[in-house]
N, C-alpha and C positions, 0 to 999 in steps of 0.2 A: 682354133682362132676364129673360125666362122661363127660358131655359136655365141662367142663373146661379142662379136660385131653385131649379131642379130639382137642380142640383149641390149646393146647400146642404141640400136636403131629403133627399137620398139617404143620407148617413151617419146622420141621425136615424131614418129608416125602417129602416135596417139594425140600428141599436141596439134599436129597438122590436121587431123580429122576433126578435133574439137574446134579448131579455128574455122574450118570449112562449115561446120554446123552453125557457129555463131554468125558468120558472114551470111549464110543462107537465111537465118532468122532475121537478120538486120535488113537485108536487101529486098526480101519478098514479103508482101507485094511491093511493087515499085512505088517509091515516093521521092520527093526532091532530094532528100538526104542520101539516097542511094547513089545518085550521080555525083554528088560532092565526094562521097566516100570512094567511088570508083576513080575519080580524079586523083585523090590522094594515093590510093593503093596502086594505081597504074602510072601516074605521073612522076612520083618521087623516085621510084627505081630507075626510070628512064633518065630523069634529071641527074641522079647520082652517077649512073654509069656513063653518061655522056659528058658531064661537066665536072662534078665534084671529084670523082675518083681520079681522072687524069690531072686535074689541078693539084690535088694532094700529092700525086706521084711526082709531078714536076717540082713542086716545092721541096719534097723530101730529097729528090736527086740533087737539086741545087744546094740544099743545106749540107748534104753529105760531102759535097765537093768543096764547099767554102769554109765550113767550120773546122777548127782544130780538133784533133782526135779526142782530147779530154772533154770537149764541149758537145760532141755529137750525141751521146746517149742522153744527157739531161735535156737538151733542146728537143730531141725527137720525142721523149716522154712528155715534155711540156706541150708540144704540138698535138700529140694524140689526146691528151687531157683537155686541151682547148677545144678540139673538135667534139669530144664527147659532151663537154659542158654546153657547147653551142647547140648540139642536137637535143639535149635535154631541155634547154631553155627555149628552144624555137617555138613550141606551141604557145607558151606564155607571152613571148615577145611579139608573135605574129598578130594576135588580137587578144584583147583583154577577155578573160573568161573563155579562151579557146580550148582550154583543157581543164580538167578538175584540178583545183589547187593542191599543190604538194603539202605534205604535213609540215607544220611549223610556220614560221613567219613567211608570208607570201604577199605582203602588201606591195612590194616593189621588186619585181623580178629582174629589172635592169640592174639595180644596185646589187642584188644577190649575185648576178652573173659577173659584174665587175669585181666584186670582192673575191669571188671564187677564182677568177682569172688572176687577180693580183697575188693571191696566196700561191697559186700554181707557179707563177713566174718568179716569185721571190724564192720559192723552193728550188726552181731550176737554177737561178743565179747562185744561190748558196751551194748547191750541189756541184755546179760547174767550177766555182772558185775552189772548193775543197779538192776536187779531182785535179785541178790545175796545180794547186800548191803541193799536193802529194807527189805529183809527177816531177815537179821541179826539185823537191827535196830528194826524191829517189835518184834523180840524175846527178844531183850534187854529191850524194853519198857515193855514187859509183864513179865519180870523177868525170862524168860526162856533161859537165856544166855547159852553159851557153858559150859558144865560141867568142873569144875576145876579138874586138876589132884591132887590126894592126895599127900601131901608133905611127904617125907620119913624122 
């Protein structure tokens, strides 16, 4: 098992070494861009660990307690995809030309993010409704329908 783990670790270590070479070539000799890059490379992990990760954990905990069982998985997937899309869109939203433009139409990153999020949450809604209806049908077939209110 150890040789297999070593084989899995070697590409990661090679990528880490290549990243260190690229950072060294970028940062030395010192120039103003070095300090901006250091702010991004050091500041965002701290921001993530101190603010974003705990916030996501609290939101996920609350959602897991509040949502019905049939809606938990679709909403959690939608939340993860929303986070990923926000991370991908962040450089383009932060400042115009803050990152190389992505391939394809990139004239309006805000509109692209809104459309992407709409597609994700429409998919979440459809998936949740399908799961909910399947559960209701399965309960009805098993004779476990919703309890009737007693008539007064």
